[in-house]
C-alpha positions in Angstrom: 8.0 -56.6 -167.9 11.4 -57.8 -166.4 12.9 -54.6 -164.3 16.5 -54.3 -163.4 15.5 -55.0 -159.7 13.3 -57.9 -161.0 16.5 -59.5 -162.7 18.4 -59.2 -159.5 16.0 -60.8 -157.5 16.1 -63.6 -159.9 20.0 -63.7 -160.1 20.0 -63.5 -156.2 17.8 -66.7 -156.0 19.4 -68.6 -158.6 22.6 -68.4 -156.6 20.7 -69.0 -153.2 17.9 -71.1 -153.9 15.5 -69.3 -151.7 15.3 -65.8 -149.8 12.9 -64.1 -147.1 12.1 -60.4 -148.0 14.1 -59.1 -145.3 17.4 -61.0 -147.0 16.1 -59.6 -150.3 15.9 -56.2 -149.1 19.3 -56.0 -147.3 21.1 -57.3 -150.6 19.5 -55.1 -152.9 19.3 -51.8 -150.5 15.6 -51.1 -151.3 12.4 -50.7 -149.3 10.1 -53.8 -148.3 7.1 -52.0 -149.7 8.8 -51.4 -153.2 10.3 -55.2 -152.9 6.8 -56.7 -151.9 5.2 -54.9 -155.2 8.2 -56.7 -157.3 7.9 -60.1 -155.6 4.1 -60.0 -156.3 4.6 -59.5 -159.8 7.2 -62.2 -160.3 5.0 -64.6 -158.6 2.0 -63.5 -161.0 3.8 -63.7 -164.0 5.0 -67.2 -163.2 8.9 -66.5 -162.5 8.5 -67.1 -158.6 6.9 -69.5 -156.1 5.9 -67.9 -152.8 5.8 -70.5 -149.8 4.8 -70.2 -145.8 2.8 -67.6 -144.1 4.1 -64.4 -141.9 6.6 -63.9 -140.7 8.1 -66.8 -142.3 7.4 -66.4 -146.3 10.1 -68.2 -148.7 10.5 -67.2 -152.6 12.2 -69.9 -155.0 12.4 -69.7 -158.8 9.8 -71.7 -160.7 11.7 -74.8 -162.2 10.4 -77.7 -164.0 12.5 -80.9 -163.7 13.8 -83.0 -166.7 11.4 -85.7 -165.6 8.8 -82.8 -165.6 9.7 -81.6 -168.9 9.3 -85.2 -170.5 6.0 -85.9 -169.2 4.6 -82.3 -170.4 5.9 -82.9 -173.6 3.9 -86.7 -173.4 0.8 -84.6 -172.6 0.8 -81.9 -174.9 1.3 -84.6 -177.9 -1.3 -86.4 -176.9 -4.1 -83.8 -175.6 -3.2 -80.2 -176.5 -4.1 -78.4 -179.7 -4.4 -75.1 -180.6 -6.0 -73.2 -183.7 -4.5 -69.8 -184.1 -6.4 -66.9 -185.5 -5.2 -67.3 -188.9 -6.8 -70.9 -188.7 -3.3 -72.8 -188.3 -3.8 -76.1 -186.3 -0.8 -76.7 -183.8 -0.3 -79.2 -181.3 2.0 -80.0 -178.8 4.3 -77.7 -177.3 3.8 -75.6 -180.3 0.5 -75.2 -179.8 1.0 -74.3 -176.4 3.4 -71.7 -176.8 0.9 -70.3 -179.6 -1.9 -70.1 -177.0 0.5 -68.6 -174.6 1.3 -65.7 -177.2 -2.3 -65.5 -178.0 -3.8 -64.6 -174.4 0.0 -62.6 -173.5 1.1 -64.9 -171.1 4.5 -66.3 -172.6 6.4 -64.8 -169.5 4.3 -67.4 -167.5 5.2 -70.6 -169.6 6.9 -72.6 -166.9 4.0 -72.3 -164.5 1.2 -72.5 -166.6 3.0 -75.8 -167.9 3.1 -77.0 -164.5 -0.6 -76.2 -163.9 -1.2 -77.6 -167.2 0.6 -81.1 -165.9 -1.6 -81.2 -162.9 -5.0 -80.1 -164.8 -4.7 -82.9 -167.4 -3.5 -85.5 -164.7 -6.7 -84.5 -162.7 -8.8 -84.9 -165.7 -7.4 -88.0 -167.0 -8.0 -89.6 -163.5 -11.6 -89.7 -164.4 -11.1 -92.0 -167.2 -12.0 -95.6 -166.7 -9.0 -98.3 -167.1 -10.5 -99.1 -170.5 -9.6 -95.6 -171.7 -12.8 -93.8 -172.0 -15.0 -91.4 -169.7 -17.9 -92.8 -168.2 -20.7 -90.4 -168.0 -23.4 -92.6 -167.2 -23.9 -91.7 -163.4 -24.0 -87.9 -164.3 -26.4 -88.3 -166.9 -28.6 -90.5 -164.9 -28.5 -88.0 -162.1 -29.9 -85.6 -164.8 -32.3 -87.6 -166.1 -33.3 -89.8 -163.3 -36.6 -91.9 -164.0 -36.4 -91.1 -167.5 -32.9 -92.1 -168.2 -33.1 -94.5 -171.2 -29.5 -94.8 -172.2 -27.7 -98.0 -170.8 -24.4 -96.0 -170.6 -22.9 -93.2 -172.1 -19.2 -92.5 -172.5 -16.5 -90.0 -174.9 -13.0 -89.9 -175.5 -12.1 -86.9 -174.1 -13.4 -83.7 -172.3 -14.1 -80.9 -174.7 -12.1 -78.1 -172.8 -10.4 -77.6 -169.4 -10.4 -74.9 -167.1 -7.6 -72.2 -168.3 -6.3 -73.9 -171.0 -9.3 -74.1 -173.5 -10.0 -76.9 -176.0 -8.6 -80.2 -175.8 -6.8 -81.7 -178.8 -10.2 -83.8 -179.7 -12.3 -80.7 -178.9 -10.4 -78.9 -181.5 -10.1 -81.4 -184.1 -14.0 -82.2 -184.0 -14.8 -78.4 -183.7 -12.9 -77.5 -186.5 -13.3 -80.2 -188.5 -17.2 -79.9 -188.1 -16.9 -75.9 -188.9 -14.8 -75.9 -191.5 -16.1 -78.9 -193.2 -12.3 -80.4 -193.5 -12.2 -84.1 -194.3 -8.5 -84.6 -193.5 -9.3 -83.2 -190.1 -12.5 -85.3 -189.7 -10.3 -88.2 -190.8 -7.6 -87.5 -188.1 -10.6 -87.4 -185.6 -12.1 -90.7 -186.7 -8.3 -92.4 -186.3 -7.9 -91.0 -182.8 -11.7 -92.0 -181.9 -11.6 -95.4 -183.3 -9.7 -97.6 -180.7 -12.1 -96.5 -177.8 -15.3 -96.9 -180.2 -14.0 -100.4 -180.8 -13.2 -101.6 -177.6 -16.7 -99.9 -176.6 -18.0 -102.5 -179.3 -16.4 -105.6 -178.1 -17.1 -104.6 -174.1 -21.0 -103.9 -174.9 -21.3 -106.9 -177.7 -22.7 -104.0 -179.9 -24.5 -105.6 -183.0 -25.7 -102.2 -184.7 -24.9 -98.8 -184.8 -26.6 -95.5 -185.3 -25.2 -91.9 -186.2 -27.5 -88.8 -184.7 -28.4 -86.5 -187.7 -27.1 -83.1 -187.7 -29.5 -79.8 -187.1 -27.5 -77.5 -189.4 -27.5 -78.6 -193.2 -23.6 -78.6 -194.5 -22.1 -80.1 -197.5 -19.8 -82.3 -195.8 -21.7 -83.3 -192.5 -19.2 -84.1 -189.6 -20.8 -87.4 -188.5 -21.7 -88.9 -192.1 -17.7 -88.1 -193.0 -16.9 -89.8 -189.4 -18.7 -92.9 -190.6 -17.0 -93.7 -193.6 -13.6 -93.0 -192.0 -14.6 -95.3 -189.2 -15.8 -97.9 -191.6 -17.3 -100.2 -188.9 -18.3 -103.8 -189.8 -22.0 -103.3 -188.4 -25.4 -102.5 -189.6 -26.3 -98.8 -189.7 -29.9 -97.7 -188.0 -30.8 -94.8 -190.2 -32.0 -91.8 -188.6 -33.3 -88.2 -189.9 -34.0 -84.6 -188.6 -37.2 -83.2 -189.8 -38.6 -80.0 -188.1 -42.5 -78.8 -188.1 -41.6 -75.6 -188.6 -39.6 -73.8 -191.3 -36.6 -72.8 -188.9 -34.1 -75.7 -188.4 -33.2 -74.8 -184.6 -29.6 -76.2 -183.3 -29.6 -77.9 -180.0 -26.8 -75.2 -179.0 -28.9 -72.3 -179.2 -31.8 -73.8 -176.5 -30.7 -72.5 -173.1 -33.0 -74.8 -171.3 -32.6 -78.7 -170.6 -37.0 -78.9 -171.4 -36.2 -77.0 -174.7 -33.3 -79.2 -175.5 -35.5 -82.3 -174.7 -38.5 -81.1 -176.9 -36.3 -80.3 -179.9 -34.9 -84.0 -179.8 -38.2 -85.7 -179.1 -39.9 -83.8 -181.8 -37.5 -83.8 -184.5 -35.5 -86.8 -184.6 -37.1 -89.6 -186.8 -35.8 -93.3 -187.1 -36.2 -95.3 -190.2 -38.3 -98.3 -189.2 -36.7 -101.6 -189.7 -37.7 -105.3 -189.3 -34.4 -106.4 -188.1 -33.9 -106.3 -184.0 -30.9 -105.9 -182.2 -29.7 -106.8 -178.8 -27.2 -103.8 -178.2 -27.1 -100.4 -180.2 -24.3 -98.0 -180.2 -25.5 -94.4 -180.9 -22.9 -92.1 -181.8 -22.6 -88.4 -181.7 -19.7 -85.4 -182.0 -20.2 -83.8 -178.6 -22.2 -84.5 -175.1 -23.6 -81.6 -173.5 -26.7 -82.1 -171.9 -27.1 -85.6 -173.6 -30.7 -84.9 -174.4 -30.4 -85.9 -178.1 -29.0 -89.4 -177.0 -31.4 -90.1 -174.5 -34.4 -89.1 -176.3 -33.0 -91.1 -179.6 -32.6 -94.0 -177.0 -36.1 -93.6 -176.0 -37.6 -94.2 -179.7 -35.2 -96.7 -180.4 -36.4 -98.7 -177.5 -40.1 -97.8 -178.3 -39.9 -98.9 -181.8 -38.3 -102.4 -180.3 -35.0 -102.1 -182.6 -33.1 -102.8 -179.9 -33.1 -103.8 -176.1 -30.1 -101.8 -175.2 -28.9 -98.5 -176.4 -25.4 -97.4 -175.5 -24.2 -93.5 -176.4 -20.7 -92.4 -177.4 -19.4 -88.8 -178.2 -15.9 -87.8 -179.3 -15.9 -85.1 -176.5 -18.1 -84.2 -173.6 -18.4 -81.4 -171.0 -16.0 -81.8 -167.8 -18.2 -80.0 -165.4 -21.6 -80.9 -165.4 -23.4 -81.1 -168.4 -24.0 -77.6 -170.0 -24.4 -77.1 -173.4 -21.5 -77.0 -175.8 -22.7 -74.0 -177.5 -19.7 -74.0 -180.1 -20.5 -77.1 -181.6 
């Protein structure tokens, strides 16, 4: 809530550019203890920036330059989306403001936009010059001597701290959950350039789409494959369980459980053709257990010499399970 005192503080700073507590106290005629409470509140809601340390502390208004506004719009249009509680898909600035409203932080728009720029640019610094995220070294550190993938890549992160799911994260999750062919088509269109670059870069001569654990009328990867329409042979694989219960990877908490699940439930059709470089495609990378175990089977069966993995999205921090997918 913006009180009369807060309005006066903001007005003074708009006129004078900056101020110390002593200046504001003299101007407003209030005690420093009460003033500190007001200033702390304005900093927390993103109206002010506090700089320096006692006894020289300055307060200034949070402002965004025209260049920052333009940059923010570009980043939001490309990377941000939000699905509101009624199922409306909103991207760009509209989506950001819808998210702010839902988390009751509309008053912090300027400061959170500034934070989004920093966080998104930090995330983008992890992209390769080719435009994809190379997670090979991180996955190799997880599996060490049992690393079977020759490379693993994804188009974007599934989510960012504070701001939640990225645009591609939203598209992938909600198109899959709602079995929405239109959203799957958009997801495929926004992933196609990266996949085609990988195919050229790695001399891919065959594709494999990982089978889903949960049965749906519209299976994300089957529809995704149709929309991509890649002109390469497809190695067929299926999911079959020894027991009667279909156990999804996202329900398993331990890495060992996810590895066993992938090892004992994914089956690859026997073929007489041998490929040099095969690309496995999945919707999301968490631990990469499914991709890694499938790559192992493909190599053991002599289907391909090298196996690469691609997912639409992957985790930013470590390789924890993405439990929503």
